[in-house]
C-alpha positions in Angstrom: 0.0 0.0 0.0 1.3 3.5 -0.9 0.6 6.7 1.0 -2.4 8.8 -0.2 -0.8 11.8 -2.1 2.4 10.1 -3.2 3.3 10.1 -6.8 5.8 8.3 -9.0 6.7 4.6 -9.3 6.7 2.1 -6.4 10.0 0.6 -5.4 9.2 -2.6 -7.1 8.2 -0.9 -10.3 11.3 1.3 -10.4 13.5 -1.7 -9.7 12.0 -3.7 -12.5 12.1 -0.8 -14.9 15.8 -0.2 -14.1 16.6 -3.9 -14.6 14.8 -3.9 -18.0 16.5 -0.7 -19.1 19.9 -2.1 -18.1 19.3 -5.3 -20.2 18.1 -3.2 -23.1 21.2 -0.9 -22.9 23.4 -4.0 -23.0 21.4 -5.4 -26.0 21.8 -2.0 -27.8 25.5 -2.3 -27.3 25.4 -5.5 -29.4 22.8 -4.4 -31.9 24.7 -1.4 -33.0 27.4 -3.7 -34.4 24.9 -4.7 -37.2 26.0 -8.3 -37.0 23.2 -9.9 -35.0 20.7 -10.2 -37.8 17.3 -8.6 -38.3 15.4 -11.4 -36.5 17.5 -11.4 -33.3 17.5 -7.5 -33.3 13.7 -7.5 -33.5 13.2 -10.3 -31.0 14.6 -8.5 -28.0 12.2 -5.5 -28.0 9.3 -7.7 -28.7 10.3 -10.0 -25.8 10.6 -6.9 -23.5 7.1 -5.7 -24.4 5.7 -9.2 -24.0 7.3 -9.7 -20.6 6.0 -6.3 -19.4 2.4 -7.2 -20.5 2.2 -10.9 -19.8 5.3 -12.0 -18.0 3.6 -12.4 -14.7 1.2 -15.1 -16.1 4.1 -17.3 -17.2 6.4 -17.0 -14.2 7.3 -20.5 -13.0 5.4 -22.2 -15.8 6.4 -24.3 -18.8 10.0 -24.4 -17.6 10.6 -27.5 -19.7 9.8 -25.5 -22.8 12.3 -22.8 -21.9 15.0 -25.3 -21.1 14.4 -27.1 -24.4 14.5 -23.8 -26.4 17.8 -22.7 -24.8 19.4 -26.1 -25.1 18.5 -26.3 -28.7 19.8 -22.8 -29.4 23.1 -23.6 -27.7 23.4 -26.7 -29.8 22.7 -24.8 -33.0 25.2 -22.1 -32.2 27.8 -24.7 -31.3 27.3 -26.4 -34.7 27.5 -23.1 -36.5 30.8 -22.1 -34.7 32.4 -25.5 -35.5 31.3 -25.2 -39.2 32.8 -21.8 -39.5 29.4 -20.1 -40.3 29.4 -17.9 -37.1 32.4 -16.8 -35.1 32.4 -17.6 -31.4 32.0 -14.0 -30.2 28.8 -13.5 -32.2 27.4 -16.8 -31.1 28.1 -15.9 -27.5 26.3 -12.6 -28.0 23.3 -14.3 -29.5 23.0 -16.9 -26.7 23.5 -14.2 -24.0 20.5 -12.4 -25.6 18.3 -15.5 -25.3 19.4 -15.9 -21.7 18.4 -12.3 -21.0 15.0 -12.8 -22.6 14.4 -15.9 -20.5 15.3 -14.0 -17.3 13.1 -11.1 -18.3 10.1 -13.5 -18.3 11.0 -14.9 -14.9 11.6 -12.2 -12.2 9.9 -13.4 -9.1 12.4 -12.3 -6.4 15.5 -10.0 -6.0 17.7 -13.1 -6.6 16.4 -13.4 -10.2 17.0 -9.7 -10.7 20.6 -10.1 -9.8 20.9 -12.9 -12.4 19.4 -10.6 -15.0 22.0 -7.9 -14.2 24.8 -10.5 -14.5 23.5 -11.6 -17.9 23.2 -8.0 -19.0 26.8 -7.4 -18.1 27.8 -10.5 -20.2 25.8 -9.2 -23.1 27.5 -5.8 -22.8 30.9 -7.5 -22.9 29.9 -9.3 -26.0 28.9 -6.0 -27.6 32.3 -4.6 -26.7 33.9 -7.4 -28.6 31.6 -7.0 -31.6 32.0 -3.2 -32.1 34.0 -0.3 -30.7 32.0 2.5 -32.5 30.6 5.6 -30.9 27.1 4.1 -30.7 28.5 1.5 -28.4 29.8 4.3 -26.2 26.3 5.8 -25.8 24.9 2.3 -25.0 27.7 1.8 -22.4 26.8 5.2 -20.8 23.1 4.2 -20.6 24.1 0.8 -19.1 26.3 2.5 -16.5 23.5 4.8 -15.3 20.6 2.3 -15.5 22.9 -0.4 -14.0 23.6 1.7 -11.0 19.9 2.3 -10.5 19.2 -1.4 -10.9 21.9 -2.6 -8.5 20.9 -0.1 -5.8 17.2 -0.8 -6.1 17.7 -4.5 -6.3 19.8 -4.4 -3.1 17.0 -2.6 -1.4 14.4 -5.1 -2.6 16.5 -8.1 -1.5 17.1 -6.5 1.9 13.4 -5.9 2.4 12.4 -9.4 1.2 15.0 -10.9 3.5 14.1 -8.8 6.5 10.3 -8.7 6.4 9.6 -12.0 4.7 6.9 -12.7 2.1 4.1 -11.4 4.3 5.6 -8.0 5.3 7.6 -7.0 2.2 4.8 -6.2 -0.3 3.7 -3.1 1.8 7.2 -1.6 1.7 7.9 -2.6 -1.9 4.7 -0.8 -3.0 5.9 2.5 -1.4 6.2 5.5 -3.7 8.4 7.4 -1.3 11.6 5.4 -1.9 12.5 5.5 -5.6 12.2 9.3 -5.8 13.7 11.6 -8.4 16.2 12.7 -5.8 17.5 9.2 -5.2 17.6 8.3 -8.9 19.4 11.6 -9.7 21.9 11.0 -7.0 22.6 7.5 -8.2 23.0 8.8 -11.8 25.5 11.4 -10.5 27.4 8.6 -8.7 27.5 6.6 -11.9 28.9 9.6 -13.9 31.5 10.2 -11.2 32.6 6.6 -11.6 32.8 7.0 -15.3 34.8 10.3 -14.9 37.2 8.5 -12.5 37.6 5.6 -15.0 38.3 8.2 -17.7 41.1 9.7 -15.7 42.7 6.3 -15.1 42.2 5.5 -18.8 44.0 8.7 -19.9 46.8 8.6 -17.3 47.5 5.0 -16.8 50.2 3.5 -19.1 48.5 1.8 -22.1 49.7 -1.4 -23.7 47.7 -2.8 -26.7 48.0 -6.5 -27.4 48.2 -7.5 -31.0 46.6 -10.7 -32.4 43.3 -10.3 -30.5 41.4 -8.2 -33.0 38.3 -9.9 -34.3 37.5 -9.9 -38.0 34.5 -7.8 -38.9 32.0 -8.1 -41.7 32.4 -6.0 -44.8 30.1 -5.1 -47.7 31.7 -3.9 -51.0 30.0 -1.0 -52.7 30.0 0.5 -56.1 33.3 2.1 -56.9 35.4 -0.9 -55.8 33.9 -3.8 -57.7 35.7 -5.8 -60.4 32.9 -5.4 -63.0 30.4 -2.9 -64.3 26.9 -3.9 -65.4 25.1 -1.4 -67.7 21.8 -3.4 -67.8 20.6 -2.6 -64.3 17.2 -1.2 -63.5 16.1 1.6 -61.2 18.2 4.6 -60.1 21.8 5.0 -59.1 21.6 5.6 -55.3 23.2 8.9 -54.1 24.3 7.2 -50.8 25.6 9.8 -48.2 27.4 7.3 -46.1 31.1 7.9 -45.6 33.4 5.5 -47.5 36.8 7.2 -47.0 38.3 9.9 -44.9 41.2 11.9 -46.4 43.7 14.5 -45.1 46.0 16.0 -47.8 49.4 17.5 -47.6 49.7 20.2 -48.9 46.1 21.3 -48.3 44.2 22.5 -51.4 44.5 26.2 -51.9 41.7 28.1 -50.2 40.4 25.0 -48.3 37.5 24.3 -50.7 34.3 22.9 -49.4 34.2 20.2 -52.1 37.3 18.4 -53.3 37.5 18.0 -57.1 39.7 14.9 -57.2 39.5 11.4 -58.7 40.2 8.5 -56.4 41.3 5.5 -58.5 40.3 2.0 -57.6 40.3 -0.4 -60.6 40.8 -0.5 -64.4 38.3 -2.6 -66.3 39.4 -3.5 -69.9 37.3 -6.5 -71.0 33.9 -5.8 -72.6 31.2 -8.3 -71.6 28.5 -7.1 -74.0 26.5 -5.4 -71.1 29.4 -3.9 -69.2 33.1 -4.3 -68.1 35.2 -6.6 -66.0 38.8 -6.6 -65.0 41.4 -8.6 -66.9 42.1 -12.1 -65.7 45.2 -12.7 -63.7 46.3 -12.4 -60.2 48.2 -9.7 -58.2 51.7 -10.0 -57.0 53.2 -8.6 -53.8 55.4 -5.5 -54.3 57.9 -3.9 -52.0 58.4 -0.8 -54.0 56.1 0.7 -56.7 57.5 1.4 -60.2 58.6 5.0 -60.7 57.5 7.2 -63.6 61.0 8.3 -64.4 64.5 9.0 -63.0 63.7 12.5 -61.8 62.3 13.3 -58.4 58.6 14.2 -58.4 58.2 18.0 -58.6 54.5 18.1 -57.7 54.2 15.8 -54.7 50.9 15.2 -52.9 50.7 13.1 -49.8 47.3 11.7 -48.6 46.5 10.3 -45.2 43.6 7.9 -46.2 41.3 5.9 -43.9 38.9 3.5 -45.7 35.8 2.7 -43.6 35.9 -1.1 -43.0 32.2 -1.6 -43.8 33.0 -0.7 -47.5 36.5 -2.1 -47.8 37.2 -4.7 -50.4 41.0 -5.0 -50.3 41.4 -2.1 -52.8 43.9 0.7 -52.2 42.4 3.9 -53.4 44.9 6.5 -54.7 44.4 10.2 -55.6 44.9 11.2 -59.2 48.5 11.1 -60.3 51.3 8.5 -60.4 51.5 6.6 -57.1 55.0 5.9 -56.0 54.6 5.1 -52.3 52.0 3.4 -50.1 52.8 2.9 -46.4 50.5 1.0 -44.0 52.7 1.7 -41.0 51.2 3.9 -38.2 53.4 6.9 -37.4 55.4 6.2 -34.3 54.4 2.6 -34.0 57.3 0.1 -33.6 55.2 -2.8 -34.9 55.4 -3.7 -38.6 52.0 -3.4 -40.4 49.9 -6.5 -40.9 48.9 -5.4 -44.4 50.9 -6.2 -47.5 50.7 -4.4 -50.8 49.9 -6.1 -54.1 49.7 -4.9 -57.7 48.1 -6.5 -60.8 48.8 -6.2 -64.5 46.7 -3.1 -64.9 48.5 -1.2 -62.1 45.6 -1.6 -59.6 46.8 -1.7 -56.0 45.4 -4.1 -53.3 46.2 -5.1 -49.8 45.9 -8.3 -47.7 44.7 -9.5 -45.3 41.2 -8.0 -45.6 39.5 -8.2 -42.1 36.7 -5.7 -42.5 38.2 -3.2 -40.1 38.9 0.4 -41.0 42.2 0.7 -42.9 44.6 3.6 -42.7 47.5 4.2 -45.0 49.6 6.9 -46.4 50.0 7.3 -50.2 52.3 9.7 -52.1 51.6 10.6 -55.8 53.3 12.7 -58.4 50.5 14.9 -59.7 52.3 16.1 -62.8 50.3 14.9 -65.8 51.3 15.8 -69.4 49.0 18.3 -71.0 47.4 18.0 -74.4 50.3 19.7 -76.1 52.8 17.3 -74.5 50.7 14.3 -75.6 50.6 15.2 -79.3 53.0 13.6 -81.8 53.6 10.4 -79.8 52.5 8.2 -82.7 50.2 5.3 -82.8 52.5 2.3 -82.4 51.4 0.2 -79.6 52.9 -2.9 -77.9 51.2 -6.3 -77.9 50.4 -6.1 -74.2 47.8 -3.4 -75.0 45.7 -5.8 -77.1 43.0 -6.0 -74.5 42.7 -2.2 -74.4 42.4 -2.1 -78.2 39.7 -4.8 -78.6 36.5 -3.6 -80.3 33.4 -5.7 -79.8 32.1 -7.2 -83.0 28.6 -6.2 -82.1 29.5 -2.5 -81.8 26.7 -0.4 -83.5 27.9 1.1 -86.8 26.5 4.5 -85.7 29.0 4.5 -82.8 31.9 3.9 -85.3 30.6 6.7 -87.5 30.3 9.1 -84.6 33.8 8.3 -83.6 35.1 8.9 -87.1 33.3 12.2 -87.3 34.7 13.4 -84.0 38.3 12.1 -84.1 39.0 10.4 -87.4 42.3 11.5 -88.9 43.3 13.5 -85.8 46.3 12.9 -83.5 45.2 10.4 -80.7 45.5 13.2 -78.1 43.2 15.5 -80.1 40.8 12.7 -80.9 40.5 11.8 -77.2 40.0 15.5 -76.2 37.3 16.0 -79.0 35.3 12.9 -77.9 35.6 13.9 -74.2 34.3 17.4 -75.0 31.4 16.3 -77.2 30.2 13.7 -74.7 30.3 16.2 -71.8 28.4 18.9 -73.7 26.0 17.1 -76.1 24.6 14.6 -73.6 22.8 14.9 -70.3 23.7 13.2 -67.0 21.0 11.3 -65.1 21.1 8.7 -62.3 18.2 6.8 -63.9 19.3 3.4 -65.3 18.2 2.2 -68.7 17.4 -1.4 -67.7 17.8 -4.3 -70.1 18.3 -2.9 -73.6 19.9 -4.7 -76.5 22.7 -2.1 -76.8 23.1 0.2 -73.8 25.7 2.3 -75.6 23.7 3.0 -78.7 20.6 3.6 -76.5 22.6 6.2 -74.5 24.0 8.0 -77.6 21.1 7.9 -80.0 17.9 7.3 -78.1 17.9 8.6 -74.5 20.8 11.1 -74.9 21.2 10.8 -71.2 22.9 8.4 -68.8 25.1 8.0 -65.8 28.9 8.2 -65.5 29.5 4.5 -66.5 27.7 5.1 -69.9 29.8 8.3 -70.5 33.0 6.4 -69.9 32.0 3.3 -71.8 31.0 5.3 -74.9 34.3 7.1 -74.9 36.3 3.9 -74.5 34.5 2.1 -77.3 34.7 5.1 -79.6 38.5 5.5 -79.0 39.1 1.8 -79.6 37.2 1.9 -82.9 39.8 4.5 -83.9 42.6 2.2 -82.9 43.5 4.1 -79.7 44.0 2.0 -76.5 41.6 3.0 -73.7 40.1 1.4 -70.7 37.3 2.1 -68.2 38.3 3.1 -64.6 36.2 3.0 -61.5 36.6 4.7 -58.2 35.3 7.9 -56.6 35.3 11.6 -57.4 35.1 14.4 -54.9 35.1 14.8 -51.1 33.2 17.0 -48.7 35.2 18.9 -46.1 34.0 18.3 -42.5 34.3 20.2 -39.3 36.8 17.6 -38.0 39.3 18.8 -40.6 39.2 15.9 -43.1 37.5 15.3 -46.5 34.8 12.7 -46.4 34.3 10.7 -49.6 30.8 9.3 -49.7 29.3 6.2 -51.4 27.4 8.5 -53.6 30.7 9.8 -55.0 31.3 6.5 -56.8 32.4 7.4 -60.3 33.7 6.0 -63.6 36.1 7.7 -66.1 38.6 6.8 -68.9 42.3 6.2 -69.2 43.9 6.6 -72.6 47.3 5.2 -73.4 50.0 7.3 -75.1 53.5 5.9 -75.9 56.1 7.3 -73.5 53.5 8.7 -71.2 51.5 5.7 -70.2 47.8 5.8 -69.3 46.4 9.4 -68.9 43.0 10.1 -67.4 40.1 11.7 -69.3 36.6 12.3 -67.8 33.7 12.7 -70.3 31.0 13.0 -67.6 29.8 16.7 -67.2 31.9 18.3 -64.4 28.8 19.5 -62.6 27.4 15.9 -62.4 30.4 14.2 -60.9 30.2 13.0 -57.3 27.4 13.2 -54.8 24.9 16.0 -54.7 23.5 15.2 -51.3 22.8 18.4 -49.3 19.9 17.4 -47.1 19.5 17.1 -43.4 20.3 13.3 -43.5 23.6 13.9 -45.4 24.7 16.7 -42.9 23.7 14.5 -40.0 25.8 11.6 -41.4 28.9 13.8 -41.8 28.4 15.2 -38.3 28.1 11.7 -36.8 31.2 10.6 -38.8 33.2 13.5 -37.3 32.1 12.4 -33.8 33.1 8.8 -34.7 36.5 10.0 -35.7 37.1 11.8 -32.4 35.9 8.7 -30.5 38.2 6.5 -32.4 41.2 8.9 -32.0 40.7 9.5 -28.3 39.3 6.1 -27.1 39.6 3.2 -29.5 43.1 4.0 -30.9 44.4 5.5 -27.7 47.6 3.7 -27.0 51.0 4.3 -25.3 52.3 6.4 -28.1 49.2 8.6 -28.2 49.3 8.9 -24.5 52.9 10.0 -24.5 52.0 12.7 -27.1 49.0 13.8 -25.1 51.0 14.2 -21.9 53.8 16.0 -23.7 51.2 18.4 -25.2 49.6 19.0 -21.8 53.1 19.8 -20.4 53.8 22.2 -23.3 50.4 24.0 -22.7 51.1 24.3 -19.0 54.6 25.7 -19.7 53.3 28.2 -22.3 50.6 29.4 -19.9 53.2 29.8 -17.1 55.4 31.9 -19.4 52.5 34.1 -20.4 51.6 34.6 -16.7 55.1 35.5 -15.6 56.6 37.0 -18.8 59.4 35.6 -20.9 62.4 34.3 -19.0 60.6 33.8 -15.6 59.0 30.4 -16.1 59.3 29.2 -12.4 57.4 32.2 -11.1 54.8 31.6 -13.9 54.4 28.0 -12.9 53.9 29.0 -9.3 51.2 31.5 -10.3 49.6 28.9 -12.5 49.5 26.4 -9.6 48.0 29.1 -7.3 45.4 29.9 -9.9 44.5 26.3 -10.3 44.2 25.8 -6.5 42.0 28.9 -6.3 39.7 27.5 -9.0 39.5 24.2 -7.2 38.7 25.8 -3.8 36.0 28.0 -5.5 34.4 25.0 -7.1 34.3 23.2 -3.7 32.8 26.2 -2.0 30.1 26.5 -4.7 29.4 22.8 -4.5 29.0 23.1 -0.7 26.6 26.1 -1.0 24.5 24.3 -3.6 24.4 21.2 -1.5 23.1 23.1 1.6 20.6 25.0 -0.5 19.4 21.8 -2.0 18.9 20.3 1.4 16.9 23.2 2.6 14.8 23.1 -0.6 14.2 19.3 -0.2 13.3 19.9 3.4 10.7 22.5 2.5 9.4 20.3 -0.4 9.2 17.1 1.6 7.8 18.2 4.9 7.1 15.3 7.3 3.7 14.6 8.6 2.9 14.4 12.4 3.1 10.6 12.3 6.4 10.6 10.4 7.9 13.1 12.9 6.7 10.9 15.8 8.3 7.9 14.1 11.6 9.7 13.9 11.5 10.7 17.6 10.5 7.1 18.5 13.5 5.7 16.6 15.9 8.1 18.2 14.6 7.3 21.7 14.8 3.6 21.0 18.4 3.8 19.7 19.3 5.8 22.9 17.8 3.1 25.1 19.6 0.3 23.2 22.9 2.2 23.3 22.7 2.6 27.1 22.0 -1.2 27.3 25.2 -1.9 25.4 23.5 -2.7 22.0 25.0 -0.8 19.0 23.0 -0.7 15.8 24.6 -0.5 12.3 22.8 2.0 9.9 21.8 -0.8 7.6 20.3 -3.1 10.4 16.9 -4.4 9.2 13.9 -4.9 11.6 14.2 -8.7 11.1 17.9 -8.7 12.2 17.0 -6.5 15.2 14.1 -8.8 16.2 16.4 -11.8 16.3 18.3 -10.1 19.2 15.4 -8.5 21.0 11.7 -8.9 20.0 10.6 -5.6 21.5 13.3 -3.7 19.6 12.2 -5.4 16.4 8.6 -4.2 17.1 9.9 -0.6 17.4 11.9 -0.8 14.2 8.9 -2.2 12.3 6.5 0.5 13.6 9.1 3.2 12.7 9.6 1.9 9.2 5.8 1.7 8.4 5.1 5.2 9.8 8.3 6.8 8.4 7.5 5.8 4.8 3.8 6.7 5.1 2.5 3.1 5.1 0.6 3.3 8.5 -0.5 5.8 11.1 1.4 6.1 14.4 -0.7 7.4 17.3 1.2 8.8 20.3 -0.2 6.0 22.5 1.2 3.3 20.2 4.6 5.0 20.3 4.6 5.3 24.1 3.5 1.6 24.4 6.3 0.4 22.2 8.9 2.3 24.2 7.5 0.9 27.5 7.7 -2.6 26.2 11.3 -1.9 25.0 12.4 -0.6 28.4 10.8 -3.6 30.1 12.6 -6.0 27.8 15.9 -4.3 28.3 15.5 -4.3 32.1 14.6 -8.0 32.0 17.7 -8.7 29.8 20.0 -6.8 32.2 18.6 -8.8 35.2 19.1 -12.1 33.4 22.6 -11.2 32.5 23.4 -10.3 36.2 21.9 -13.5 37.5 24.0 -15.5 35.0 
């Protein structure tokens, strides 16, 4: 029973809600990894709602069915792990979820609530192994706060059930004066203080990372990295705003433009399939050093710090436009050799192994000097045999395509022919993300029927037209662009996937041309969702830099930087050349700030106590209960009986029945569960005095 005017949840309700929220936070820490599958992700919230609505009806029933279900699930997961279909971490997370669901449906006593909290902790640990992204950090924060609530309220429930028994505990468990906002707010503040302390230890304590324990993650290749292009697809090319790659350039582009106009090369596709392109057959070989363009040192050097998002990685090393002459997977300052190894195929595409689905960071240097049109003229049309695949013209090529190629570039120098075809395609045709679907000849349909298409149709048309003139050319895929973020890097998005052309010139190699209209290259996403994704990605980067990738080297740099800041501040305070005095002033200022903060906290605490005292005025019965308990404790102390603050009525009654009666009367009246007339209080004290005198007399007689 709850007191008449009290509002808010009962102790039992608050404890159960806190336990449920703790379990849900732990589940969220696993779900954000994206690896648990749609069925298991949907199962947990459905089970939570079902347990809240109908769990009481099934408590203690059909236990054989639950045992059979959990045993069968354990067997299935074990078979999948042994067969290599599911790794052991994911299987453990899925089974822990089922155990939590079972416990949510069986919560009869505080003991079962403790088991739910332990299973929730196990589920959170599985989530930490599945993912280390920022979303897990938020789930961990929710777990820390709700878990503190749940542990404190579960302890209270267990103490009440143990002290008052099944008959007396329901009245106190239904009180609405225990789980108050003040109590929950204080527990939340305690949890945040614990997290802050752990953060201090995390930052200051020496960090040692252990290699070889990283778990392989899933990956999903996207457009821009695939080894084939299909021109017969239906629908619309998606302008996906998700971030694929993060880039920092040295030197920075002049003026710090908002959008980066740069090609990011992935693969060259030379073989025509009739409905698209695919890469040439043949494997890649490991390389220690990339081939150089010439004997001279590059004069227009560009270095790029590249991080490919693991979700989209496919073992391809993306390089900025130019001639790549260096790719380094080593992390700056790390003594460990990189796990990745560089590979190169016949077309010059670069790859890495092993591919584990994690984010990949590497540094690439390119020579951005490309010969202009004037330098490409007069190089002749004599080509080596190894370029046969890039000269092959499909036998089914529409005659109108050949005729158009002759009209635009026939009889011209190969460089002028390539420039003329590139210019005509970019001005005479329109860009669209709508796909043509299954047509007999996608290139002829693009050039002569629809007069519009996406980047792959522009590049395909140019390659086939150049080949019909006897000029080697190939299709290239990758990305174009990059949006600058507030975190200081350029974000290349999935919607920036692009296709262009490389044309071969003797003595110069393959030179890029892009027939797609310049205004249509890259992503055009500007909406709220695109901005939110970029903002979230910036937060993810900071989380990764300061938490996930925080190691001994980063810690040493951070501590050195803090020391430099302190020294600079001291010099400013004392002037140049008097750093010791400045450091003393800095220490005094810091001490003053700390003392002021403590004083403010003390004032706020006292003000809060006065405010709570005015807002929660005791009734006459509650004040009488307080006076009763104080008088009883004084009598017990004079009799040599000391009480601990957490002593329950049941524990006290085992020593002295009259004292237990006083404690029970006090508890019921203090929390508004029963009235306490003055005569009842006086009678309880009289019986307590009589019991104490009898006990003293018995002790003396003995």
